[in-house]
C-alpha positions in Angstrom: 176.6 146.8 290.9 178.7 149.9 291.7 181.1 149.8 294.6 179.9 152.0 297.5 181.9 154.9 298.8 181.1 157.0 301.9 182.1 160.6 301.9 181.7 161.8 305.5 179.9 165.1 304.7 178.1 166.8 301.8 178.8 170.5 302.2 180.0 172.8 299.4 183.6 171.9 300.3 183.0 168.3 299.3 181.5 169.0 295.9 184.7 168.3 293.9 185.3 165.0 295.9 181.7 163.8 295.3 181.9 164.6 291.5 185.3 162.8 291.4 183.9 159.7 293.1 181.1 159.6 290.6 183.6 159.8 287.8 185.4 156.9 289.3 182.1 155.0 289.1 181.3 154.7 292.8 177.9 154.7 294.3 178.4 157.8 296.4 176.8 158.0 299.9 177.1 161.2 301.9 176.1 162.0 305.5 175.7 165.1 307.6 173.0 167.1 309.4 171.9 169.3 306.4 170.0 167.4 303.8 169.8 170.5 301.5 173.6 171.0 301.6 174.9 171.3 298.0 177.1 168.2 298.2 174.3 166.1 299.6 172.1 167.1 296.7 174.8 165.7 294.3 175.4 162.4 295.9 173.6 159.1 294.9 172.4 158.6 298.4 172.1 160.9 301.5 171.8 159.5 305.0 171.1 161.9 307.9 173.9 161.1 310.3 176.2 163.7 311.8 179.7 162.9 310.5 181.1 163.0 314.1 178.7 160.3 315.3 181.1 157.3 315.3 178.6 154.6 316.5 175.9 155.4 314.0 178.4 155.6 311.2 180.0 152.3 312.2 176.5 150.7 312.2 175.7 152.2 308.8 178.9 150.9 307.3 178.4 147.4 308.6 174.7 147.3 307.5 175.5 148.6 304.0 178.8 146.8 303.5 180.7 150.1 303.1 184.5 149.7 303.1 185.5 152.8 301.1 185.5 155.8 303.4 186.7 159.3 302.5 187.3 162.1 305.1 185.6 165.3 304.3 187.3 168.7 304.3 187.4 169.2 308.1 189.7 168.1 310.9 186.9 166.5 312.9 186.4 164.2 309.9 189.9 162.8 310.4 188.9 161.9 314.0 185.9 160.1 312.6 188.0 158.4 310.0 190.5 157.2 312.6 187.7 155.7 314.8 186.1 154.0 311.8 189.4 152.5 310.8 189.6 151.0 314.3 185.9 149.8 314.4 185.8 148.4 310.8 189.4 147.1 310.7 190.3 149.2 307.7 193.9 148.7 306.6 194.3 151.3 303.8 196.0 154.7 304.0 198.1 155.8 306.9 198.4 154.1 310.2 196.2 155.3 313.0 199.3 156.4 315.0 200.5 158.5 312.1 197.1 160.2 311.5 197.0 161.1 315.2 200.5 162.6 315.0 199.8 164.7 312.0 196.4 166.0 313.0 197.2 166.7 316.6 198.9 170.2 316.5 201.0 169.5 319.6 202.2 166.1 318.4 203.0 167.4 315.0 205.1 170.3 316.3 207.1 167.9 318.4 207.7 165.7 315.3 208.8 168.8 313.3 211.2 169.8 316.1 212.6 166.3 316.1 213.2 166.5 312.3 214.6 170.1 312.5 211.7 171.5 310.6 210.9 175.1 311.8 207.6 175.6 313.7 206.4 178.5 315.9 207.9 178.5 319.4 205.4 177.1 322.0 205.0 178.4 325.6 203.8 177.0 328.9 201.3 179.1 330.8 203.9 180.1 333.4 206.4 181.3 330.8 204.6 183.2 328.0 206.1 185.9 325.8 203.7 188.4 324.3 202.2 188.8 321.8 201.2 185.2 321.4 198.6 183.1 319.7 196.2 180.8 321.6 194.3 178.1 319.7 192.6 174.8 320.1 194.7 171.7 319.6 192.1 170.0 317.4 190.1 172.5 315.3 190.5 174.2 311.9 189.1 177.1 309.9 190.3 179.7 312.4 187.9 178.7 315.1 188.8 179.5 318.7 192.0 181.4 317.8 192.9 184.6 319.6 195.9 187.0 319.4 196.9 187.9 323.0 198.9 191.0 323.4 198.9 191.3 327.2 198.3 189.1 330.3 194.9 190.6 331.0 193.6 189.0 327.8 195.0 185.5 328.6 192.2 183.8 330.5 189.4 184.8 328.0 191.6 183.6 325.1 192.2 180.2 326.9 188.5 179.8 327.5 187.7 180.6 323.9 190.2 178.0 322.7 188.9 175.3 325.0 185.3 176.0 324.0 186.3 175.2 320.4 188.2 172.1 321.3 186.8 168.5 321.6 189.6 167.4 323.9 189.8 170.8 325.7 193.5 171.1 325.0 195.1 174.3 323.7 198.3 175.5 322.2 200.1 178.8 323.2 202.6 179.8 320.5 204.7 182.7 319.3 202.9 185.3 317.2 204.4 185.6 313.7 203.5 188.7 311.8 203.8 187.5 308.2 201.8 186.6 305.1 200.0 183.3 305.2 200.5 180.5 302.6 199.3 177.0 301.7 201.3 174.3 300.0 199.4 171.2 298.9 201.4 168.3 297.6 200.7 164.7 296.5 202.9 161.9 297.7 203.7 158.7 295.7 206.0 156.3 297.4 207.1 159.0 299.9 208.1 161.4 297.2 206.3 164.6 296.1 205.1 164.2 292.5 202.8 167.2 292.3 202.3 170.4 294.3 200.4 173.6 294.4 201.3 176.8 296.3 199.1 179.8 297.0 199.1 182.9 299.1 196.2 183.3 301.5 194.3 186.3 302.9 191.8 186.9 305.6 189.0 189.4 306.0 186.2 189.4 308.6 187.8 186.6 310.7 191.6 187.2 310.8 192.3 183.5 311.3 190.0 182.1 308.6 191.1 182.2 305.0 188.6 183.8 302.6 190.8 184.7 299.6 193.7 182.9 297.9 195.9 183.4 294.9 198.2 181.2 292.8 201.0 181.5 292.0 202.3 182.8 295.2 205.4 185.0 295.5 207.5 182.1 296.9 210.9 181.7 295.3 212.4 178.4 294.3 214.6 178.2 297.4 211.5 178.4 299.7 209.6 175.9 297.5 212.5 173.4 297.7 212.6 173.8 301.4 208.9 172.9 301.7 209.4 169.9 299.4 212.3 168.7 301.5 210.3 169.1 304.8 207.4 167.1 303.4 209.6 164.3 302.1 211.5 164.2 305.4 208.2 163.7 307.3 206.9 161.2 304.7 210.1 159.2 305.0 210.1 159.3 308.8 206.5 158.2 309.1 206.5 155.9 306.1 203.7 157.9 304.3 203.4 156.2 300.9 200.7 158.0 298.9 198.1 160.8 299.1 197.6 164.5 299.7 199.9 166.2 302.3 198.8 169.8 302.9 200.7 172.5 304.8 199.8 175.9 306.1 202.8 178.2 306.9 204.2 181.7 307.3 207.6 183.1 306.5 210.3 184.4 308.8 212.6 186.0 306.3 213.0 183.3 303.7 212.4 180.4 306.2 209.0 178.7 306.1 207.5 178.3 309.6 205.1 175.4 309.5 201.8 176.1 311.3 200.0 172.8 310.7 199.6 169.9 308.3 196.8 167.6 307.2 196.3 164.5 305.1 192.8 165.5 304.2 191.5 167.7 301.4 191.6 171.4 302.3 188.1 173.1 302.4 186.2 175.6 300.4 186.8 173.9 297.0 190.6 174.1 297.4 190.9 171.4 294.7 189.4 173.4 291.9 192.2 176.1 291.5 194.7 173.2 291.7 192.8 171.3 289.0 192.6 174.3 286.7 196.1 175.6 287.2 197.9 172.3 287.0 195.6 170.3 284.7 195.3 167.6 287.4 192.3 165.8 288.7 193.3 166.5 292.3 190.0 165.2 293.7 190.4 161.8 292.0 194.0 161.7 293.2 192.8 162.4 296.7 190.3 159.5 296.7 192.8 157.1 295.1 195.5 158.1 297.6 193.2 157.5 300.6 192.1 154.1 299.3 195.5 153.0 298.1 194.2 152.4 294.6 196.6 152.1 291.7 196.1 154.8 289.1 198.0 156.4 286.3 199.5 159.6 287.6 199.0 162.6 285.3 202.0 164.8 284.8 201.3 168.3 286.2 201.1 171.0 283.5 201.8 174.6 284.6 199.2 176.6 282.7 200.6 179.9 284.0 197.1 180.8 285.1 196.7 183.4 287.8 194.0 181.5 289.6 192.4 181.8 293.0 189.2 181.7 295.0 187.1 183.9 297.3 184.6 182.9 300.0 181.7 185.3 300.2 180.8 186.1 303.8 178.2 188.4 305.4 179.1 191.2 307.9 176.4 190.3 310.4 173.9 187.6 311.3 170.5 187.4 309.8 168.5 185.9 306.9 170.2 185.9 303.5 168.4 188.2 301.1 170.7 188.6 298.1 174.3 188.9 296.9 175.4 191.9 294.8 178.6 191.3 292.8 180.2 194.2 290.9 181.5 193.7 287.4 185.2 193.9 288.5 184.6 190.6 290.3 181.9 189.2 288.1 184.2 189.4 285.0 186.9 187.1 286.6 184.6 184.3 287.9 185.1 181.0 286.2 183.1 178.8 288.6 180.5 179.6 291.3 179.4 177.4 294.1 176.5 178.3 296.4 176.9 177.2 300.1 173.7 179.0 301.2 170.5 179.9 299.5 168.3 183.0 299.8 166.2 182.7 302.9 168.9 180.7 304.8 169.8 181.8 308.3 173.3 183.0 309.0 174.0 182.4 312.7 177.8 182.9 312.6 178.8 185.4 310.0 182.5 185.1 310.7 182.7 181.5 309.6 179.6 180.7 307.5 180.3 180.6 303.8 177.6 182.0 301.5 179.3 181.1 298.2 182.8 180.2 296.9 183.9 181.7 293.6 186.8 180.4 291.6 188.6 183.2 289.9 191.0 183.7 286.9 192.6 187.1 287.6 193.9 187.3 284.0 190.4 187.6 282.6 190.1 191.3 283.5 193.2 193.4 284.1 191.0 196.3 285.3 190.3 194.7 288.7 192.5 195.6 291.7 193.4 192.6 293.7 193.7 194.6 296.9 190.0 195.6 296.5 188.6 192.2 295.7 186.8 191.9 299.0 185.0 195.2 298.3 183.6 194.1 295.0 180.6 192.3 296.5 177.9 193.0 299.1 175.7 190.5 301.0 172.2 191.7 301.8 170.9 190.5 305.1 167.6 190.8 306.9 168.4 191.2 310.6 166.3 189.0 312.9 
């Protein structure tokens, strides 16, 4: 009988994790509120429980004897994972204290300051410098973030952040005008043994990444600085194995760390890593969480100019169709549908319709700066 593994959601973002778990010969169970979500359709067993419902998930795990639990690609899943570790007395992966430090933006910034790792300056409400960024302390994907340029915008921005926060806590920090980057690494015995860097871009929602490209334009000095920061954190917190993902901006040549996570990044982030580095990043992620011994592959730099784009609508309504021009169609290597024709789009700024994995070398005629204009989502307004 196959060993059971619970992946806390089954959206498009978990597809690579679900496939990897199957390749590792687990009986894959997914949860979530959408039975027809693409990841749930791939799993061996789907159970309709919201992945934030701690009590129901605890009962499920006890009834089915599930001990292997994998957080999905969302910060709220880490909160669930922490509570399940407590309720089920799970001893693998990071300590509860360390997970809470890393995934609480305020606590993580304090840790970075203690270790002399640059982060944005934070402000108290009575001592704010403008422009500033106001965001929830415990959310991801650009939800609840507002750029505030003058005091008259402050209260609305605070309410927006609080309404997108489970604990109603917010962060007010310095606005940095710079390109956005991600740096995903894999730790083994507190050392980085593989990493992937990409430059990230936004479109409809200025705080939600919809386009990425690897390799980035980071030089070796910046890359070494990031590696040093990650290993410094891993050593201080005794983080042995697993994914450690950073999002950051640059001030000159200095990386300013915005946030970190020990979960998989969303929107099929693993696929460009796996293609560019010839690594099974999703299997590594699972083994890292569960503290399983495995033979680590040596990363191979394929020199591929790889990336991904999330297709979004420009308004709410019913999805009718997606038109993709040849300039974009010719560089697609993989395509993942998040929504189907007839599905309702209720929040066009965050709802993904599809994720495309791109190889920019396949067609030199495309213009990267125009990638977002190479598709059109047809919507029937309701």
